[in-house]
C-alpha positions as CSV (number, residue, x, y, z in Angstrom):
1,M,-11.0,6.6,25.2
2,T,-10.3,3.8,22.8
3,V,-11.6,4.4,19.3
4,V,-13.0,1.3,17.6
5,P,-12.3,1.2,13.9
6,G,-15.3,1.2,11.6
7,L,-16.1,-1.7,9.3
8,R,-14.4,-0.1,6.3
9,E,-11.2,0.5,8.2
10,R,-11.2,-3.1,9.5
11,K,-11.7,-4.4,6.0
12,K,-8.8,-2.3,4.7
13,Q,-6.6,-3.5,7.6
14,R,-7.5,-7.1,6.8
15,T,-6.6,-6.6,3.2
16,R,-3.3,-5.0,4.1
17,D,-2.4,-7.7,6.6
18,T,-3.3,-10.4,4.0
19,L,-1.1,-8.8,1.4
20,I,1.8,-8.8,3.8
21,R,1.3,-12.4,4.9
22,V,0.9,-13.7,1.3
23,A,3.9,-11.7,0.1
24,L,6.1,-13.0,2.9
25,E,5.0,-16.6,2.3
26,L,5.9,-16.2,-1.4
27,F,9.2,-14.5,-0.6
28,T,10.2,-17.2,1.8
29,T,9.2,-20.1,-0.5
30,Q,10.2,-18.9,-4.0
31,G,12.5,-16.0,-3.3
32,Y,12.0,-12.2,-3.3
33,E,13.3,-11.7,-6.8
34,G,11.3,-14.6,-8.1
35,T,8.0,-13.1,-6.9
36,T,6.1,-10.5,-8.7
37,V,3.5,-8.0,-7.5
38,D,1.0,-9.6,-9.8
39,E,1.5,-13.0,-8.1
40,I,1.0,-11.4,-4.7
41,A,-2.2,-9.6,-5.9
42,D,-3.6,-12.7,-7.6
43,A,-3.0,-14.8,-4.5
44,V,-5.0,-12.4,-2.4
45,D,-7.6,-12.0,-5.2
46,V,-7.2,-8.3,-5.6
47,S,-6.0,-6.1,-8.5
48,Q,-2.4,-4.8,-9.0
49,R,-4.0,-1.3,-8.5
50,T,-5.3,-2.4,-5.1
51,F,-1.8,-3.6,-4.1
52,F,-0.3,-0.2,-4.9
53,R,-3.0,1.5,-2.8
54,Y,-1.4,-0.2,0.2
55,F,2.3,-0.4,-0.8
56,A,4.2,1.9,-3.2
57,T,6.7,-0.9,-4.1
58,K,7.4,-4.6,-3.6
59,E,10.1,-3.8,-1.2
60,D,7.7,-1.8,1.0
61,V,5.6,-5.0,1.6
62,A,8.8,-6.9,2.3
63,F,9.7,-4.5,5.1
64,A,6.2,-3.8,6.4
65,V,6.5,-5.9,9.6
66,Q,10.1,-4.8,10.1
67,Q,8.9,-1.2,10.1
68,M,6.3,-2.0,12.8
69,V,9.1,-3.6,14.9
70,E,11.2,-0.4,14.5
71,E,8.3,1.8,15.4
72,R,7.7,-0.3,18.5
73,F,11.4,0.2,19.5
74,L,11.2,3.9,19.0
75,D,8.1,4.1,21.1
76,A,9.8,2.0,23.8
77,L,12.9,4.3,23.7
78,T,10.7,7.4,24.0
79,E,9.1,6.0,27.2
80,R,12.4,5.1,29.0
81,P,13.0,6.9,32.3
82,A,15.0,10.1,31.9
83,E,17.6,8.9,34.5
84,E,18.7,6.1,32.2
85,G,21.8,6.9,30.2
86,P,21.8,6.6,26.4
87,L,23.2,3.0,26.1
88,E,21.1,1.8,29.0
89,A,18.0,3.3,27.6
90,M,18.6,1.7,24.2
91,R,19.3,-1.6,25.7
92,N,16.2,-1.6,27.9
93,A,14.1,-0.4,25.0
94,V,15.1,-3.1,22.6
95,L,14.7,-5.8,25.2
96,S,11.3,-4.4,26.2
97,A,10.2,-4.3,22.6
98,W,11.3,-8.0,22.1
99,D,9.3,-8.9,25.1
100,T,6.0,-7.6,23.6
101,I,6.5,-7.6,19.9
102,G,5.6,-11.2,19.3
103,E,1.9,-10.5,20.0
104,A,1.9,-7.5,17.7
105,I,3.6,-9.4,14.9
106,A,1.1,-12.3,15.3
107,E,-1.8,-9.9,14.7
108,V,-0.4,-9.4,11.2
109,V,1.5,-12.6,10.3
110,P,2.7,-15.8,12.1
111,V,5.8,-15.0,14.1
112,E,7.7,-17.9,12.5
113,L,6.9,-16.4,9.0
114,Y,8.3,-13.0,10.1
115,L,11.4,-14.6,11.4
116,R,12.0,-16.5,8.2
117,S,11.4,-13.3,6.1
118,F,14.1,-11.7,8.2
119,Q,16.5,-14.4,7.0
120,V,15.4,-13.7,3.4
121,I,16.3,-10.1,3.8
122,E,19.8,-11.0,5.1
123,S,20.4,-13.4,2.2
124,T,19.0,-11.3,-0.7
125,P,21.4,-8.7,-2.0
126,A,18.7,-6.3,-3.2
127,L,16.8,-6.5,0.1
128,L,20.0,-6.3,2.1
129,A,20.9,-3.0,0.4
130,V,17.5,-1.6,1.3
131,H,17.9,-2.9,4.8
132,L,21.2,-1.1,5.2
133,R,19.7,2.1,3.8
134,R,16.8,1.9,6.2
135,S,19.2,1.1,9.1
136,T,21.1,4.3,8.4
137,E,17.8,6.3,8.4
138,M,16.8,4.6,11.6
139,E,20.1,5.4,13.3
140,E,19.6,9.0,12.5
141,S,16.2,9.0,14.1
142,I,17.5,7.3,17.2
143,A,20.4,9.7,17.4
144,R,18.1,12.7,17.3
145,L,15.8,11.1,19.9
146,I,18.8,10.4,22.2
147,A,20.1,13.9,21.7
148,G,16.7,15.3,22.7
149,R,16.7,13.1,25.8
150,E,20.1,14.5,26.8
151,G,19.4,18.1,25.9
152,L,22.1,18.1,23.1
153,D,22.3,19.4,19.6
154,V,23.0,16.3,17.5
155,D,24.8,18.3,14.9
156,E,27.2,19.9,17.4
157,D,27.8,17.0,19.8
158,P,29.0,13.8,18.2
159,R,28.2,11.5,21.1
160,P,24.5,10.6,20.2
161,R,25.5,9.4,16.8
162,I,28.6,7.5,18.1
163,A,26.5,5.8,20.8
164,V,23.8,4.8,18.3
165,A,26.5,3.6,15.8
166,A,27.9,1.3,18.5
167,F,24.4,0.1,19.5
168,S,23.4,-0.5,15.9
169,G,26.6,-2.4,15.2
170,V,25.7,-4.8,18.0
171,M,22.2,-5.2,16.6
172,R,23.5,-6.0,13.1
173,V,25.9,-8.6,14.4
174,T,23.3,-10.3,16.5
175,G,20.9,-10.3,13.6
176,Q,23.4,-11.9,11.3
177,L,24.4,-14.5,13.9
178,W,20.8,-15.3,14.7
179,G,20.1,-15.6,10.9
180,R,22.7,-18.3,10.6
181,S,21.7,-20.2,13.8
182,E,19.5,-23.3,14.1
183,D,17.1,-21.6,16.5
184,P,15.0,-19.2,14.5
185,T,12.8,-18.0,17.4
186,L,12.1,-14.6,19.1
187,E,13.5,-16.0,22.3
188,A,16.7,-16.9,20.7
189,I,17.3,-13.5,19.1
190,R,16.3,-11.7,22.3
191,A,18.7,-13.8,24.3
192,L,21.5,-13.2,21.8
193,T,20.8,-9.5,21.7
194,E,20.9,-9.2,25.5
195,R,24.1,-11.1,25.7
196,Y,25.9,-9.0,23.1
197,L,24.6,-5.7,24.5
198,D,25.8,-6.7,27.9
199,H,29.3,-7.0,26.4
200,L,29.2,-3.6,24.7
201,G,30.7,-1.8,27.7
202,P,33.5,-4.3,28.3
203,A,34.3,-4.3,24.6
204,L,35.0,-0.5,24.8
205,E,37.5,-0.9,27.7
206,P,41.1,0.1,26.7
207,H,42.5,-3.3,27.5
208,W,40.9,-6.8,27.4
209,R,43.8,-9.0,28.6
210,T,43.4,-10.2,32.1
211,G,45.6,-8.1,34.4
212,A,46.4,-5.5,31.8
C-alpha cells in the first residue's frame, strides 16, 4: 500500500527541493566557490540553521541530485535478472536508469539545470575531488553488490572490483566527453554511454588490428 506523506513531510520535501534548485542555479551562474551557504539560504528565505538541517555541507547540496541518480542505478542493478553476467547487468542497469531518471530529476530540479550542474562539477577542482572520492565509494558498493549476485567474497576474489573498475572507467570517460560536447541532454549522455559500454568487451580483446 502506498503511504501518502503528511503535510509536514511534504513541506519539508518542498523546502529541501527548493534549496537544491536554488543552490544549483547559483552554482551554475556564479560558480560553486563564489556561492555561500548564506546566499542559498537567503534566496530561499530560510535561515542558515534551516539549511544545515537539510544538508551538512555546501558540497552535500551540490551532489544531492547526483546521489539520487546513483541510488536509482543501484536499485536498477539490484533488480537485474540473476542470469545476466556482471558487465551485462551493469550495462543494462545504467541504461535502464537513464531511461527513467529524467522524470525523477524533474520532480526536484529542471533536468537541464541538473545537466549543467554536472558540468560545473567536472570543471570545479574542489567538486571534482569530491566527485572522485564519491566515485570510489560507489565503486566499492557496486563491487560488493556484484559479488553478492555471483556468490563471491569480494575480499578474496578480485573479479568484482576489476569488473566495476572497468565499468566505472567507461562511465567517467563518457561523462567527460559529454561535458565537453555541444549536446547537453539526457538523450546524448545515454547514447554516448551505450556506445562506449558496447565497446568495453572489444577493447579487452588481446588484439585490435584487423586480421591479428
